[in-house]
N, C-alpha and C positions, 0 to 999 in steps of 0.2 A: 264619582261613585266607586267604592272600593271593590276589589275583586270578590270579597266575601259577600257583599250585598248583591252583586250581579249573579252570583251562584248560590243562592240562599239554600241552607241545608234544612231538611225536615227536622222538627222538634222530635224528642222522644215520645211525646204524647201522640203526634201524628203517626209515627212509626208504630206505636202500640195499637192504635185504631186500625191501621192497615193490616197488621199482623193478626189481629183479632178476627178479621173477616176471612182468614184463610181456613178453608175446610180440610178435613182429613182426606189424604189422597186415596184413591181406590186401591192402589198398589204401592207399597212403600219401596219397591225395588225397581219400578219402571217409571221413569219420569220423562222429561223432554230432552231428547237426544240433541246434541250440538251438531250443526251441519259442518261439512268440511269447509274450513275458512282459512285460506292461505293469508298469512300475515305479511303485509308490506314491510320492506326493509329499505334502509338507505333513502329515506323520504326527503324530498326537497320541494319547497313551496316558493313561488314567485309570481309576480304580476307584470303583465305587459300593458303599457299605457298609450301606445301609438302603433301605427302600422310598421313604422321602421323598427321599433323595439320587437314587435311580433316576428318580423323577418330576421331578427338578430343582426341587422345591419348588412347581411349578405345577399338577401333575396334569393337564396338557394334552398332546395328541398332539404328537410331535416331527416336524418337517419341515425338511429342510435339503438342501444340494447335495453332501453328502460320502457316502462309503461308510462303513458302520458294521459292524464286527465285534464282536459281543457273545459273551463267553465266561463263563458262570456257572461260578465255582469253588467257590462255597458258597451254598446257598439256591436254591430253585426258583421259577419264575414263568412267566408266559405273555406272549408278545410278539404283539401284533396288528399285522399289516403289510398294509394295504389289505384284500384279501379273504382273507388267510391268518391262521391262528391257530397259533402255535408254542408248544407247552409244553416248556420247557427245564429240564433238570436239570443238576447239576454234571457237567462233562466233555463237555458238548455245546456246539455253536457255531451261531450264526446270522450270516449275512452278508446285510446289507440294502443294496441299491443306493440311489444318490441318488433324490430326488424321490418317495420313498415315505413316506406318512404312517404313523408307527408309534407305539405306546403300550404301556404295560406294565400288566399285570393280574394279580391273584391272586398277588402276591409273598409268599413264605414270611415268616413272622414272625421277629423277631430280626435279628441281624446277618447280613448277606449279604456276599458278595465277588463282584461281577460286574465283570469286566475289559472295557474297551472299547478297541478300536484304530480310529480314524477316520482317513480319509485321502482324498486326490484320486487319480484313476487316469487320467492323461492318455492319450488315444487309445482308451479303452474306451467302448463305446456303452452308456450307462446306461439309455436309454429302453426298450430291449428286454430288459434284464437282469431276472432274477427272484430273489427271496430264496432262499437256500440254507441248509438246516439239516442238521447231521450231528454225528458224534461227533469228539472231539478225539483223533485217532490218535496213536500213539507219536511218529511223525515230526512231527506238528503240535505236540505238547507240547514237544518239543525245540527246534523253531523258536520257539515262543512264549516259551520261557525265554530264548533268545538275544535276541529282540526286547526283552523286558523289561530284560535286562542292558544292551543297548546304549542303550536309552532312559535308564536310570538314571545313565548316565555324565555327564549334564548336557548343557551346550552342547558337542556333539562337534566334533572337527576334520573336515576333509573326508573323510578315510578312514572315520571312524566313521559319519558321515552316510550315506556310500555303502553301508556294510555294513548299517546299519539299514534302508535302502530295499530292498536285495536280500533280506535275511532276511524282511522283511515281505511281499515279492512271493512268495517261496516259501511262506510261511504261507498267503497268500490262495489260492495254487494248490492247497495241500493241503486247505483247507476247502471250496473250490468243487467238488471232486470227491470227496465222501465215499462210503463204502461204502453202497449203497442199503439202505433200510429201517431204518436205525439211528435216525433221529429222527422223532418223531411230528409229522405235519403234518395239520391239520384245516382243510381249505378251508371258507370260508363258503358255503353254497349260494346260487346266484344269487336264489332266491326271497326269501331273508333280506335281501339287499341291496335288492331292489325294495320290500319291506315297509318298510324303513327310509327309503327315498326317499319313498314314498307317505305315511308317517306325518309326515315333516317337512314335506311340502308341504301336508298337511292342517292341521297346526299353524300354518302361516305363510301360509294362503290369503288373508288380508286384506291382504297387503303385496306389494311386488315381490319376484320370485324371482331371486336372483343365485347363479351357480354356485358362487362362493367360499363364500358363506354356507352353502349346501346341503352342500358337501363338509366344511366344518368341523363343521356340525351333526350329520352321521352318522359323523364320524371316518374320512373317506376323503380322498384327495387328488384335486385337479381333473383331473389327467392320468389318473388311474385311472377316474373316472367317464366321462370322455370316451371312453376306450378301451372300456369296457364297453358303453356305449349306442351307440357306433358299430357 
């Protein structure tokens, strides 16, 4: 099937019928305002097909300065993000802001298909953003399919690159505002974090205590620990 047939364009007659149904606006100078929509940049798509690939071969927590959208399409697993525990199944999503230490746990056996969309989001305040888990709605599925299609075109011309950025922005908007109560979120109680800190300090009481080492040792980010104890 050709790309043209997969993405059938409306005929001029269909466009004429649709345009003919448009009524005169009540006000020619007041229309639909566009919402503030940060446009993703430096977008990267990839797929993980096994637990070893998901852990990137190191089995260490991940920490970087990019936004991460995880979409399990086959296979279940748990993503630990700072103080949050997100149990994900196929058809759910998890959007992780930058500067969050995250790792994967209890990944289903056998082959998996976890899609990742990572990107930068200029103008977005990442320090106060929180992870968001939800369902992959029909609109989000359609947008995700379009993002994959645009990415697979290879090195795109300027128009395709712009389309990829816009479709990714709409996808991020869709997953950041999911229907409430659809994804399971299990926050780690503060007492558990305090126990982890105390246990680490007790185990390393004979040497100097560095915040970076403490954060790595208990699987948290330095910024999160500072915020909690502040």
